[in-house]
Structures are given as structure tokens and as C-alpha cells.
All heavy atoms as atom14 arrays in JSON, in Angstrom:
{
  "sequence": "MSEHRIGTVLATAGAVLSLSGAAMYVLPGPGLPVLVTGLAALTTGLVMTAATRR",
  "atom14_mask": [
    [1, 1, 1, 1, 1, 1, 1, 1, 0, 0, 0, 0, 0, 0],
    [1, 1, 1, 1, 1, 1, 0, 0, 0, 0, 0, 0, 0, 0],
    [1, 1, 1, 1, 1, 1, 1, 1, 1, 0, 0, 0, 0, 0],
    [1, 1, 1, 1, 1, 1, 1, 1, 1, 1, 0, 0, 0, 0],
    [1, 1, 1, 1, 1, 1, 1, 1, 1, 1, 1, 0, 0, 0],
    [1, 1, 1, 1, 1, 1, 1, 1, 0, 0, 0, 0, 0, 0],
    [1, 1, 1, 1, 0, 0, 0, 0, 0, 0, 0, 0, 0, 0],
    [1, 1, 1, 1, 1, 1, 1, 0, 0, 0, 0, 0, 0, 0],
    [1, 1, 1, 1, 1, 1, 1, 0, 0, 0, 0, 0, 0, 0],
    [1, 1, 1, 1, 1, 1, 1, 1, 0, 0, 0, 0, 0, 0],
    [1, 1, 1, 1, 1, 0, 0, 0, 0, 0, 0, 0, 0, 0],
    [1, 1, 1, 1, 1, 1, 1, 0, 0, 0, 0, 0, 0, 0],
    [1, 1, 1, 1, 1, 0, 0, 0, 0, 0, 0, 0, 0, 0],
    [1, 1, 1, 1, 0, 0, 0, 0, 0, 0, 0, 0, 0, 0],
    [1, 1, 1, 1, 1, 0, 0, 0, 0, 0, 0, 0, 0, 0],
    [1, 1, 1, 1, 1, 1, 1, 0, 0, 0, 0, 0, 0, 0],
    [1, 1, 1, 1, 1, 1, 1, 1, 0, 0, 0, 0, 0, 0],
    [1, 1, 1, 1, 1, 1, 0, 0, 0, 0, 0, 0, 0, 0],
    [1, 1, 1, 1, 1, 1, 1, 1, 0, 0, 0, 0, 0, 0],
    [1, 1, 1, 1, 1, 1, 0, 0, 0, 0, 0, 0, 0, 0],
    [1, 1, 1, 1, 0, 0, 0, 0, 0, 0, 0, 0, 0, 0],
    [1, 1, 1, 1, 1, 0, 0, 0, 0, 0, 0, 0, 0, 0],
    [1, 1, 1, 1, 1, 0, 0, 0, 0, 0, 0, 0, 0, 0],
    [1, 1, 1, 1, 1, 1, 1, 1, 0, 0, 0, 0, 0, 0],
    [1, 1, 1, 1, 1, 1, 1, 1, 1, 1, 1, 1, 0, 0],
    [1, 1, 1, 1, 1, 1, 1, 0, 0, 0, 0, 0, 0, 0],
    [1, 1, 1, 1, 1, 1, 1, 1, 0, 0, 0, 0, 0, 0],
    [1, 1, 1, 1, 1, 1, 1, 0, 0, 0, 0, 0, 0, 0],
    [1, 1, 1, 1, 0, 0, 0, 0, 0, 0, 0, 0, 0, 0],
    [1, 1, 1, 1, 1, 1, 1, 0, 0, 0, 0, 0, 0, 0],
    [1, 1, 1, 1, 0, 0, 0, 0, 0, 0, 0, 0, 0, 0],
    [1, 1, 1, 1, 1, 1, 1, 1, 0, 0, 0, 0, 0, 0],
    [1, 1, 1, 1, 1, 1, 1, 0, 0, 0, 0, 0, 0, 0],
    [1, 1, 1, 1, 1, 1, 1, 0, 0, 0, 0, 0, 0, 0],
    [1, 1, 1, 1, 1, 1, 1, 1, 0, 0, 0, 0, 0, 0],
    [1, 1, 1, 1, 1, 1, 1, 0, 0, 0, 0, 0, 0, 0],
    [1, 1, 1, 1, 1, 1, 1, 0, 0, 0, 0, 0, 0, 0],
    [1, 1, 1, 1, 0, 0, 0, 0, 0, 0, 0, 0, 0, 0],
    [1, 1, 1, 1, 1, 1, 1, 1, 0, 0, 0, 0, 0, 0],
    [1, 1, 1, 1, 1, 0, 0, 0, 0, 0, 0, 0, 0, 0],
    [1, 1, 1, 1, 1, 0, 0, 0, 0, 0, 0, 0, 0, 0],
    [1, 1, 1, 1, 1, 1, 1, 1, 0, 0, 0, 0, 0, 0],
    [1, 1, 1, 1, 1, 1, 1, 0, 0, 0, 0, 0, 0, 0],
    [1, 1, 1, 1, 1, 1, 1, 0, 0, 0, 0, 0, 0, 0],
    [1, 1, 1, 1, 0, 0, 0, 0, 0, 0, 0, 0, 0, 0],
    [1, 1, 1, 1, 1, 1, 1, 1, 0, 0, 0, 0, 0, 0],
    [1, 1, 1, 1, 1, 1, 1, 0, 0, 0, 0, 0, 0, 0],
    [1, 1, 1, 1, 1, 1, 1, 1, 0, 0, 0, 0, 0, 0],
    [1, 1, 1, 1, 1, 1, 1, 0, 0, 0, 0, 0, 0, 0],
    [1, 1, 1, 1, 1, 0, 0, 0, 0, 0, 0, 0, 0, 0],
    [1, 1, 1, 1, 1, 0, 0, 0, 0, 0, 0, 0, 0, 0],
    [1, 1, 1, 1, 1, 1, 1, 0, 0, 0, 0, 0, 0, 0],
    [1, 1, 1, 1, 1, 1, 1, 1, 1, 1, 1, 0, 0, 0],
    [1, 1, 1, 1, 1, 1, 1, 1, 1, 1, 1, 0, 0, 0]
  ],
  "atom14_positions": [
    [[-127.68, -67.12, 116.27], [-126.97, -66.65, 115.12], [-127.22, -67.61, 113.94], [-127.07, -68.87, 114.13], [-125.49, -66.53, 115.37], [-124.72, -65.6, 114.63], [-123.01, -65.48, 115.33], [-122.47, -64.11, 114.29], [0.0, 0.0, 0.0], [0.0, 0.0, 0.0], [0.0, 0.0, 0.0], [0.0, 0.0, 0.0], [0.0, 0.0, 0.0], [0.0, 0.0, 0.0]],
    [[-127.6, -67.04, 112.78], [-127.87, -67.95, 111.57], [-126.56, -68.45, 110.95], [-125.53, -67.95, 111.19], [-128.64, -67.25, 110.66], [-127.98, -66.15, 110.06], [0.0, 0.0, 0.0], [0.0, 0.0, 0.0], [0.0, 0.0, 0.0], [0.0, 0.0, 0.0], [0.0, 0.0, 0.0], [0.0, 0.0, 0.0], [0.0, 0.0, 0.0], [0.0, 0.0, 0.0]],
    [[-126.76, -69.67, 110.2], [-125.73, -70.21, 109.47], [-125.13, -69.25, 108.48], [-123.91, -69.33, 108.2], [-126.1, -71.47, 108.9], [-126.35, -72.67, 109.97], [-126.69, -73.89, 109.12], [-126.36, -74.14, 108.05], [-127.35, -74.83, 109.81], [0.0, 0.0, 0.0], [0.0, 0.0, 0.0], [0.0, 0.0, 0.0], [0.0, 0.0, 0.0], [0.0, 0.0, 0.0]],
    [[-126.04, -68.52, 107.87], [-125.56, -67.58, 106.8], [-124.56, -66.42, 107.48], [-123.39, -66.13, 106.93], [-126.74, -66.92, 106.13], [-126.27, -65.91, 105.08], [-125.94, -66.29, 103.94], [-126.33, -64.47, 105.12], [-125.58, -65.24, 103.14], [-125.8, -64.21, 103.7], [0.0, 0.0, 0.0], [0.0, 0.0, 0.0], [0.0, 0.0, 0.0], [0.0, 0.0, 0.0]],
    [[-124.91, -66.05, 108.62], [-124.04, -65.03, 109.28], [-122.81, -65.66, 109.75], [-121.7, -65.02, 109.63], [-124.9, -64.43, 110.6], [-124.12, -63.45, 111.29], [-124.25, -62.11, 110.6], [-123.6, -61.14, 111.5], [-123.26, -60.02, 111.13], [-123.17, -59.64, 109.85], [-122.73, -59.23, 111.97], [0.0, 0.0, 0.0], [0.0, 0.0, 0.0], [0.0, 0.0, 0.0]],
    [[-122.79, -66.84, 110.25], [-121.52, -67.52, 110.61], [-120.71, -67.75, 109.46], [-119.46, -67.54, 109.51], [-121.88, -68.88, 111.31], [-122.57, -68.69, 112.67], [-120.64, -69.67, 111.61], [-123.17, -69.86, 113.34], [0.0, 0.0, 0.0], [0.0, 0.0, 0.0], [0.0, 0.0, 0.0], [0.0, 0.0, 0.0], [0.0, 0.0, 0.0], [0.0, 0.0, 0.0]],
    [[-121.17, -68.1, 108.3], [-120.51, -68.38, 107.03], [-119.89, -67.04, 106.62], [-118.69, -66.98, 106.23], [0.0, 0.0, 0.0], [0.0, 0.0, 0.0], [0.0, 0.0, 0.0], [0.0, 0.0, 0.0], [0.0, 0.0, 0.0], [0.0, 0.0, 0.0], [0.0, 0.0, 0.0], [0.0, 0.0, 0.0], [0.0, 0.0, 0.0], [0.0, 0.0, 0.0]],
    [[-120.6, -65.88, 106.74], [-120.03, -64.6, 106.29], [-118.94, -64.15, 107.27], [-117.9, -63.68, 106.73], [-121.1, -63.54, 106.36], [-122.21, -64.0, 105.55], [-120.67, -62.22, 105.89], [0.0, 0.0, 0.0], [0.0, 0.0, 0.0], [0.0, 0.0, 0.0], [0.0, 0.0, 0.0], [0.0, 0.0, 0.0], [0.0, 0.0, 0.0], [0.0, 0.0, 0.0]],
    [[-118.99, -64.35, 108.53], [-117.96, -64.0, 109.45], [-116.77, -64.84, 109.28], [-115.61, -64.34, 109.26], [-118.44, -64.09, 110.77], [-117.33, -63.94, 111.92], [-119.47, -62.99, 111.11], [0.0, 0.0, 0.0], [0.0, 0.0, 0.0], [0.0, 0.0, 0.0], [0.0, 0.0, 0.0], [0.0, 0.0, 0.0], [0.0, 0.0, 0.0], [0.0, 0.0, 0.0]],
    [[-116.91, -66.09, 109.03], [-115.91, -67.07, 108.8], [-115.1, -66.74, 107.52], [-113.87, -66.76, 107.47], [-116.35, -68.49, 108.78], [-115.47, -69.77, 108.88], [-114.61, -69.54, 110.22], [-116.19, -70.97, 108.95], [0.0, 0.0, 0.0], [0.0, 0.0, 0.0], [0.0, 0.0, 0.0], [0.0, 0.0, 0.0], [0.0, 0.0, 0.0], [0.0, 0.0, 0.0]],
    [[-115.86, -66.44, 106.45], [-115.25, -65.99, 105.23], [-114.5, -64.8, 105.31], [-113.35, -64.65, 104.8], [-116.25, -65.97, 104.0], [0.0, 0.0, 0.0], [0.0, 0.0, 0.0], [0.0, 0.0, 0.0], [0.0, 0.0, 0.0], [0.0, 0.0, 0.0], [0.0, 0.0, 0.0], [0.0, 0.0, 0.0], [0.0, 0.0, 0.0], [0.0, 0.0, 0.0]],
    [[-114.87, -63.8, 106.01], [-114.23, -62.6, 106.17], [-112.95, -62.8, 107.02], [-111.85, -62.22, 106.59], [-115.14, -61.62, 106.96], [-116.32, -61.4, 106.21], [-114.4, -60.24, 107.08], [0.0, 0.0, 0.0], [0.0, 0.0, 0.0], [0.0, 0.0, 0.0], [0.0, 0.0, 0.0], [0.0, 0.0, 0.0], [0.0, 0.0, 0.0], [0.0, 0.0, 0.0]],
    [[-113.03, -63.57, 108.1], [-111.85, -63.83, 108.83], [-110.85, -64.67, 108.05], [-109.6, -64.4, 108.21], [-112.3, -64.59, 110.08], [0.0, 0.0, 0.0], [0.0, 0.0, 0.0], [0.0, 0.0, 0.0], [0.0, 0.0, 0.0], [0.0, 0.0, 0.0], [0.0, 0.0, 0.0], [0.0, 0.0, 0.0], [0.0, 0.0, 0.0], [0.0, 0.0, 0.0]],
    [[-111.35, -65.57, 107.32], [-110.4, -66.4, 106.39], [-109.68, -65.52, 105.41], [-108.58, -65.76, 105.06], [0.0, 0.0, 0.0], [0.0, 0.0, 0.0], [0.0, 0.0, 0.0], [0.0, 0.0, 0.0], [0.0, 0.0, 0.0], [0.0, 0.0, 0.0], [0.0, 0.0, 0.0], [0.0, 0.0, 0.0], [0.0, 0.0, 0.0], [0.0, 0.0, 0.0]],
    [[-110.39, -64.52, 104.89], [-109.76, -63.68, 103.91], [-108.65, -62.9, 104.49], [-107.53, -62.64, 103.97], [-110.75, -62.7, 103.19], [0.0, 0.0, 0.0], [0.0, 0.0, 0.0], [0.0, 0.0, 0.0], [0.0, 0.0, 0.0], [0.0, 0.0, 0.0], [0.0, 0.0, 0.0], [0.0, 0.0, 0.0], [0.0, 0.0, 0.0], [0.0, 0.0, 0.0]],
    [[-108.94, -62.28, 105.71], [-107.95, -61.51, 106.5], [-106.69, -62.43, 106.89], [-105.57, -62.0, 106.66], [-108.6, -60.89, 107.69], [-107.42, -60.22, 108.56], [-109.53, -59.83, 107.33], [0.0, 0.0, 0.0], [0.0, 0.0, 0.0], [0.0, 0.0, 0.0], [0.0, 0.0, 0.0], [0.0, 0.0, 0.0], [0.0, 0.0, 0.0], [0.0, 0.0, 0.0]],
    [[-106.98, -63.59, 107.4], [-105.87, -64.59, 107.69], [-105.11, -64.94, 106.43], [-103.8, -65.05, 106.49], [-106.39, -65.75, 108.32], [-106.76, -65.69, 109.74], [-107.46, -67.0, 110.28], [-105.56, -65.51, 110.72], [0.0, 0.0, 0.0], [0.0, 0.0, 0.0], [0.0, 0.0, 0.0], [0.0, 0.0, 0.0], [0.0, 0.0, 0.0], [0.0, 0.0, 0.0]],
    [[-105.74, -65.18, 105.34], [-105.04, -65.55, 104.0], [-104.15, -64.41, 103.51], [-102.97, -64.59, 103.13], [-106.02, -65.94, 103.02], [-106.79, -66.95, 103.34], [0.0, 0.0, 0.0], [0.0, 0.0, 0.0], [0.0, 0.0, 0.0], [0.0, 0.0, 0.0], [0.0, 0.0, 0.0], [0.0, 0.0, 0.0], [0.0, 0.0, 0.0], [0.0, 0.0, 0.0]],
    [[-104.66, -63.15, 103.66], [-103.78, -62.04, 103.19], [-102.58, -61.93, 104.21], [-101.54, -61.61, 103.76], [-104.63, -60.84, 103.16], [-105.48, -60.71, 102.02], [-106.53, -59.41, 102.15], [-104.89, -60.78, 100.6], [0.0, 0.0, 0.0], [0.0, 0.0, 0.0], [0.0, 0.0, 0.0], [0.0, 0.0, 0.0], [0.0, 0.0, 0.0], [0.0, 0.0, 0.0]],
    [[-102.89, -61.95, 105.52], [-101.72, -61.84, 106.38], [-100.75, -62.95, 106.34], [-99.49, -62.84, 106.4], [-102.1, -61.6, 107.86], [-102.89, -62.71, 108.34], [0.0, 0.0, 0.0], [0.0, 0.0, 0.0], [0.0, 0.0, 0.0], [0.0, 0.0, 0.0], [0.0, 0.0, 0.0], [0.0, 0.0, 0.0], [0.0, 0.0, 0.0], [0.0, 0.0, 0.0]],
    [[-101.33, -64.12, 106.05], [-100.37, -65.32, 105.92], [-99.53, -65.19, 104.65], [-98.35, -65.58, 104.63], [0.0, 0.0, 0.0], [0.0, 0.0, 0.0], [0.0, 0.0, 0.0], [0.0, 0.0, 0.0], [0.0, 0.0, 0.0], [0.0, 0.0, 0.0], [0.0, 0.0, 0.0], [0.0, 0.0, 0.0], [0.0, 0.0, 0.0], [0.0, 0.0, 0.0]],
    [[-100.03, -64.72, 103.56], [-99.43, -64.52, 102.34], [-98.3, -63.39, 102.48], [-97.16, -63.65, 101.99], [-100.3, -64.04, 101.19], [0.0, 0.0, 0.0], [0.0, 0.0, 0.0], [0.0, 0.0, 0.0], [0.0, 0.0, 0.0], [0.0, 0.0, 0.0], [0.0, 0.0, 0.0], [0.0, 0.0, 0.0], [0.0, 0.0, 0.0], [0.0, 0.0, 0.0]],
    [[-98.62, -62.42, 103.17], [-97.57, -61.36, 103.48], [-96.39, -61.98, 104.31], [-95.27, -61.61, 104.08], [-98.27, -60.12, 104.19], [0.0, 0.0, 0.0], [0.0, 0.0, 0.0], [0.0, 0.0, 0.0], [0.0, 0.0, 0.0], [0.0, 0.0, 0.0], [0.0, 0.0, 0.0], [0.0, 0.0, 0.0], [0.0, 0.0, 0.0], [0.0, 0.0, 0.0]],
    [[-96.77, -62.71, 105.39], [-95.73, -63.29, 106.28], [-94.99, -64.32, 105.45], [-93.82, -64.62, 105.83], [-96.34, -63.78, 107.44], [-96.77, -62.8, 108.44], [-97.17, -63.26, 110.11], [-98.14, -64.84, 109.88], [0.0, 0.0, 0.0], [0.0, 0.0, 0.0], [0.0, 0.0, 0.0], [0.0, 0.0, 0.0], [0.0, 0.0, 0.0], [0.0, 0.0, 0.0]],
    [[-95.57, -64.98, 104.48], [-94.88, -66.05, 103.74], [-93.81, -65.37, 102.88], [-92.69, -65.89, 102.76], [-95.87, -66.81, 102.81], [-95.2, -67.97, 102.13], [-94.94, -69.12, 102.75], [-95.03, -67.92, 100.77], [-94.32, -70.18, 102.21], [-94.52, -69.05, 100.04], [-94.17, -70.07, 100.84], [-93.52, -71.16, 100.16], [0.0, 0.0, 0.0], [0.0, 0.0, 0.0]],
    [[-94.14, -64.19, 102.31], [-93.13, -63.55, 101.53], [-92.1, -62.93, 102.34], [-90.92, -62.93, 102.0], [-93.87, -62.43, 100.57], [-92.9, -61.63, 99.89], [-94.87, -63.05, 99.67], [0.0, 0.0, 0.0], [0.0, 0.0, 0.0], [0.0, 0.0, 0.0], [0.0, 0.0, 0.0], [0.0, 0.0, 0.0], [0.0, 0.0, 0.0], [0.0, 0.0, 0.0]],
    [[-92.41, -62.31, 103.54], [-91.52, -61.71, 104.34], [-91.07, -62.74, 105.26], [-91.61, -63.78, 105.43], [-92.23, -60.59, 105.2], [-92.73, -59.36, 104.42], [-93.61, -58.54, 105.27], [-91.61, -58.55, 103.68], [0.0, 0.0, 0.0], [0.0, 0.0, 0.0], [0.0, 0.0, 0.0], [0.0, 0.0, 0.0], [0.0, 0.0, 0.0], [0.0, 0.0, 0.0]],
    [[-89.95, -62.59, 105.95], [-89.45, -63.66, 106.81], [-90.41, -63.81, 108.0], [-90.72, -62.8, 108.78], [-88.08, -63.11, 107.38], [-87.75, -61.98, 106.67], [-88.95, -61.46, 105.83], [0.0, 0.0, 0.0], [0.0, 0.0, 0.0], [0.0, 0.0, 0.0], [0.0, 0.0, 0.0], [0.0, 0.0, 0.0], [0.0, 0.0, 0.0], [0.0, 0.0, 0.0]],
    [[-90.88, -64.96, 108.13], [-91.74, -65.23, 109.24], [-92.56, -66.6, 109.0], [-92.43, -67.22, 107.94], [0.0, 0.0, 0.0], [0.0, 0.0, 0.0], [0.0, 0.0, 0.0], [0.0, 0.0, 0.0], [0.0, 0.0, 0.0], [0.0, 0.0, 0.0], [0.0, 0.0, 0.0], [0.0, 0.0, 0.0], [0.0, 0.0, 0.0], [0.0, 0.0, 0.0]],
    [[-93.28, -67.03, 109.97], [-93.99, -68.35, 109.87], [-95.27, -68.09, 109.14], [-96.47, -68.12, 109.76], [-94.19, -68.63, 111.34], [-94.27, -67.49, 112.03], [-93.47, -66.49, 111.29], [0.0, 0.0, 0.0], [0.0, 0.0, 0.0], [0.0, 0.0, 0.0], [0.0, 0.0, 0.0], [0.0, 0.0, 0.0], [0.0, 0.0, 0.0], [0.0, 0.0, 0.0]],
    [[-95.28, -67.81, 107.82], [-96.51, -67.6, 107.16], [-97.29, -68.72, 106.56], [-98.55, -68.57, 106.51], [0.0, 0.0, 0.0], [0.0, 0.0, 0.0], [0.0, 0.0, 0.0], [0.0, 0.0, 0.0], [0.0, 0.0, 0.0], [0.0, 0.0, 0.0], [0.0, 0.0, 0.0], [0.0, 0.0, 0.0], [0.0, 0.0, 0.0], [0.0, 0.0, 0.0]],
    [[-96.68, -69.88, 106.43], [-97.39, -71.01, 105.85], [-98.54, -71.58, 106.73], [-99.69, -71.73, 106.21], [-96.4, -72.14, 105.47], [-96.99, -73.34, 104.74], [-97.61, -72.72, 103.33], [-95.97, -74.39, 104.49], [0.0, 0.0, 0.0], [0.0, 0.0, 0.0], [0.0, 0.0, 0.0], [0.0, 0.0, 0.0], [0.0, 0.0, 0.0], [0.0, 0.0, 0.0]],
    [[-98.42, -71.76, 108.01], [-99.59, -72.16, 108.81], [-100.74, -71.14, 108.84], [-101.81, -71.59, 108.81], [-98.89, -72.39, 110.24], [-97.51, -72.44, 110.03], [-97.12, -71.73, 108.88], [0.0, 0.0, 0.0], [0.0, 0.0, 0.0], [0.0, 0.0, 0.0], [0.0, 0.0, 0.0], [0.0, 0.0, 0.0], [0.0, 0.0, 0.0], [0.0, 0.0, 0.0]],
    [[-100.4, -69.9, 108.87], [-101.45, -68.77, 109.0], [-102.14, -68.78, 107.55], [-103.37, -68.75, 107.5], [-100.83, -67.52, 109.26], [-101.85, -66.42, 109.21], [-100.19, -67.54, 110.61], [0.0, 0.0, 0.0], [0.0, 0.0, 0.0], [0.0, 0.0, 0.0], [0.0, 0.0, 0.0], [0.0, 0.0, 0.0], [0.0, 0.0, 0.0], [0.0, 0.0, 0.0]],
    [[-101.38, -68.97, 106.49], [-101.93, -69.07, 105.11], [-102.83, -70.29, 104.88], [-104.08, -70.17, 104.37], [-100.79, -68.98, 104.06], [-101.28, -69.0, 102.6], [-102.08, -67.92, 102.29], [-100.01, -69.24, 101.72], [0.0, 0.0, 0.0], [0.0, 0.0, 0.0], [0.0, 0.0, 0.0], [0.0, 0.0, 0.0], [0.0, 0.0, 0.0], [0.0, 0.0, 0.0]],
    [[-102.48, -71.4, 105.46], [-103.27, -72.61, 105.23], [-104.47, -72.5, 106.1], [-105.69, -72.86, 105.63], [-102.42, -73.88, 105.66], [-103.37, -75.07, 105.72], [-101.36, -74.2, 104.69], [0.0, 0.0, 0.0], [0.0, 0.0, 0.0], [0.0, 0.0, 0.0], [0.0, 0.0, 0.0], [0.0, 0.0, 0.0], [0.0, 0.0, 0.0], [0.0, 0.0, 0.0]],
    [[-104.43, -72.02, 107.34], [-105.54, -71.83, 108.2], [-106.55, -70.86, 107.53], [-107.71, -70.99, 107.59], [-105.05, -71.32, 109.51], [-104.22, -72.25, 110.11], [-106.34, -71.25, 110.49], [0.0, 0.0, 0.0], [0.0, 0.0, 0.0], [0.0, 0.0, 0.0], [0.0, 0.0, 0.0], [0.0, 0.0, 0.0], [0.0, 0.0, 0.0], [0.0, 0.0, 0.0]],
    [[-106.01, -69.73, 107.0], [-106.83, -68.72, 106.37], [-107.62, -69.29, 105.31], [-108.8, -69.03, 104.96], [0.0, 0.0, 0.0], [0.0, 0.0, 0.0], [0.0, 0.0, 0.0], [0.0, 0.0, 0.0], [0.0, 0.0, 0.0], [0.0, 0.0, 0.0], [0.0, 0.0, 0.0], [0.0, 0.0, 0.0], [0.0, 0.0, 0.0], [0.0, 0.0, 0.0]],
    [[-106.93, -70.02, 104.27], [-107.66, -70.64, 103.18], [-108.67, -71.64, 103.56], [-109.64, -71.62, 102.87], [-106.56, -71.23, 102.23], [-105.63, -70.32, 101.52], [-104.53, -71.06, 100.79], [-106.36, -69.44, 100.63], [0.0, 0.0, 0.0], [0.0, 0.0, 0.0], [0.0, 0.0, 0.0], [0.0, 0.0, 0.0], [0.0, 0.0, 0.0], [0.0, 0.0, 0.0]],
    [[-108.45, -72.46, 104.66], [-109.39, -73.29, 105.0], [-110.68, -72.54, 105.67], [-111.81, -73.07, 105.29], [-108.77, -74.25, 106.15], [0.0, 0.0, 0.0], [0.0, 0.0, 0.0], [0.0, 0.0, 0.0], [0.0, 0.0, 0.0], [0.0, 0.0, 0.0], [0.0, 0.0, 0.0], [0.0, 0.0, 0.0], [0.0, 0.0, 0.0], [0.0, 0.0, 0.0]],
    [[-110.38, -71.57, 106.34], [-111.43, -70.79, 106.89], [-112.19, -70.16, 105.76], [-113.55, -70.11, 105.85], [-111.02, -69.78, 107.96], [0.0, 0.0, 0.0], [0.0, 0.0, 0.0], [0.0, 0.0, 0.0], [0.0, 0.0, 0.0], [0.0, 0.0, 0.0], [0.0, 0.0, 0.0], [0.0, 0.0, 0.0], [0.0, 0.0, 0.0], [0.0, 0.0, 0.0]],
    [[-111.55, -69.63, 104.92], [-112.23, -68.87, 103.76], [-113.14, -69.84, 102.95], [-114.24, -69.61, 102.54], [-111.2, -68.13, 102.82], [-111.65, -67.52, 101.61], [-112.56, -66.31, 101.95], [-110.55, -67.14, 100.79], [0.0, 0.0, 0.0], [0.0, 0.0, 0.0], [0.0, 0.0, 0.0], [0.0, 0.0, 0.0], [0.0, 0.0, 0.0], [0.0, 0.0, 0.0]],
    [[-112.58, -70.99, 102.61], [-113.33, -72.04, 101.91], [-114.59, -72.47, 102.65], [-115.55, -72.58, 102.12], [-112.38, -73.22, 101.56], [-111.26, -72.75, 100.86], [-113.1, -74.19, 100.68], [0.0, 0.0, 0.0], [0.0, 0.0, 0.0], [0.0, 0.0, 0.0], [0.0, 0.0, 0.0], [0.0, 0.0, 0.0], [0.0, 0.0, 0.0], [0.0, 0.0, 0.0]],
    [[-114.37, -72.74, 104.0], [-115.44, -73.2, 104.71], [-116.57, -72.13, 104.89], [-117.74, -72.41, 104.72], [-115.06, -73.57, 106.09], [-113.96, -74.53, 106.1], [-116.11, -74.2, 106.93], [0.0, 0.0, 0.0], [0.0, 0.0, 0.0], [0.0, 0.0, 0.0], [0.0, 0.0, 0.0], [0.0, 0.0, 0.0], [0.0, 0.0, 0.0], [0.0, 0.0, 0.0]],
    [[-116.16, -70.88, 105.01], [-117.17, -69.89, 105.06], [-117.93, -69.64, 103.77], [-119.12, -69.39, 103.85], [0.0, 0.0, 0.0], [0.0, 0.0, 0.0], [0.0, 0.0, 0.0], [0.0, 0.0, 0.0], [0.0, 0.0, 0.0], [0.0, 0.0, 0.0], [0.0, 0.0, 0.0], [0.0, 0.0, 0.0], [0.0, 0.0, 0.0], [0.0, 0.0, 0.0]],
    [[-117.18, -69.65, 102.67], [-117.87, -69.57, 101.44], [-118.93, -70.68, 101.14], [-119.93, -70.47, 100.61], [-116.9, -69.48, 100.36], [-115.98, -68.17, 100.2], [-115.01, -68.34, 99.12], [-116.9, -67.02, 100.06], [0.0, 0.0, 0.0], [0.0, 0.0, 0.0], [0.0, 0.0, 0.0], [0.0, 0.0, 0.0], [0.0, 0.0, 0.0], [0.0, 0.0, 0.0]],
    [[-118.48, -71.96, 101.52], [-119.36, -73.17, 101.39], [-120.58, -72.94, 102.16], [-121.73, -73.14, 101.81], [-118.57, -74.41, 101.59], [-119.61, -75.59, 101.65], [-117.59, -74.67, 100.48], [0.0, 0.0, 0.0], [0.0, 0.0, 0.0], [0.0, 0.0, 0.0], [0.0, 0.0, 0.0], [0.0, 0.0, 0.0], [0.0, 0.0, 0.0], [0.0, 0.0, 0.0]],
    [[-120.39, -72.58, 103.45], [-121.58, -72.26, 104.34], [-122.54, -71.21, 103.87], [-123.66, -71.39, 103.84], [-121.08, -71.98, 105.76], [-120.53, -73.17, 106.55], [-120.0, -72.61, 108.25], [-121.65, -72.27, 108.85], [0.0, 0.0, 0.0], [0.0, 0.0, 0.0], [0.0, 0.0, 0.0], [0.0, 0.0, 0.0], [0.0, 0.0, 0.0], [0.0, 0.0, 0.0]],
    [[-121.87, -70.16, 103.35], [-122.79, -69.13, 102.83], [-123.48, -69.55, 101.54], [-124.65, -69.22, 101.48], [-121.95, -67.87, 102.56], [-121.2, -67.48, 103.73], [-122.67, -66.63, 102.08], [0.0, 0.0, 0.0], [0.0, 0.0, 0.0], [0.0, 0.0, 0.0], [0.0, 0.0, 0.0], [0.0, 0.0, 0.0], [0.0, 0.0, 0.0], [0.0, 0.0, 0.0]],
    [[-122.86, -70.22, 100.66], [-123.49, -70.72, 99.52], [-124.61, -71.68, 99.85], [-125.53, -71.81, 99.19], [-122.45, -71.15, 98.54], [0.0, 0.0, 0.0], [0.0, 0.0, 0.0], [0.0, 0.0, 0.0], [0.0, 0.0, 0.0], [0.0, 0.0, 0.0], [0.0, 0.0, 0.0], [0.0, 0.0, 0.0], [0.0, 0.0, 0.0], [0.0, 0.0, 0.0]],
    [[-124.37, -72.57, 100.73], [-125.32, -73.6, 101.07], [-126.62, -73.08, 101.75], [-127.64, -73.58, 101.55], [-124.64, -74.64, 102.03], [0.0, 0.0, 0.0], [0.0, 0.0, 0.0], [0.0, 0.0, 0.0], [0.0, 0.0, 0.0], [0.0, 0.0, 0.0], [0.0, 0.0, 0.0], [0.0, 0.0, 0.0], [0.0, 0.0, 0.0], [0.0, 0.0, 0.0]],
    [[-126.42, -72.01, 102.46], [-127.71, -71.45, 103.07], [-128.48, -70.52, 102.2], [-129.47, -69.94, 102.67], [-127.3, -70.76, 104.54], [-126.39, -69.72, 104.21], [-126.63, -71.81, 105.42], [0.0, 0.0, 0.0], [0.0, 0.0, 0.0], [0.0, 0.0, 0.0], [0.0, 0.0, 0.0], [0.0, 0.0, 0.0], [0.0, 0.0, 0.0], [0.0, 0.0, 0.0]],
    [[-127.88, -70.12, 101.08], [-128.48, -69.02, 100.24], [-129.67, -69.72, 99.44], [-129.58, -70.86, 98.96], [-127.45, -68.53, 99.23], [-127.89, -67.34, 98.59], [-126.77, -66.71, 97.99], [-127.2, -65.32, 97.62], [-126.46, -64.65, 96.76], [-125.38, -65.1, 96.29], [-126.9, -63.35, 96.44], [0.0, 0.0, 0.0], [0.0, 0.0, 0.0], [0.0, 0.0, 0.0]],
    [[-130.73, -69.02, 99.34], [-131.93, -69.59, 98.51], [-131.93, -69.21, 97.05], [-131.63, -68.08, 96.73], [-133.16, -69.23, 99.27], [-133.21, -70.09, 100.52], [-134.46, -69.72, 101.22], [-134.63, -70.43, 102.44], [-135.61, -71.08, 102.89], [-136.68, -71.2, 102.15], [-135.61, -71.77, 104.08], [0.0, 0.0, 0.0], [0.0, 0.0, 0.0], [0.0, 0.0, 0.0]]
  ]
}
């Protein structure tokens, strides 16, 4: 599996985690850890995708 593909999957998963974490943060629930994890995964995925692009 290429680094570009891994970055894309990581960014997609990070976006989903960020959205669900934001929803759980607004609603009663443990949203902050999910939000932080999602933002970290999204940022890492975007950096990996940008670094492997020519």
C-alpha cells in the first residue's frame, strides 16, 4: 500500500472522527477525546498526502 493511499485513508477517517467528536462534544457525551484524535488523524493524513504528491 502506498503512502499516498495511507494518507488518504487516514485523512478520511480523521474527518469522520472529527465530525462525530464535534457532535458528541455538543451533545452530552465524551466528545473531546474523539475530537482531538480525529483532528490529529486528519492533520497527519493531510500532511502525508501532501508530502507524497509530486
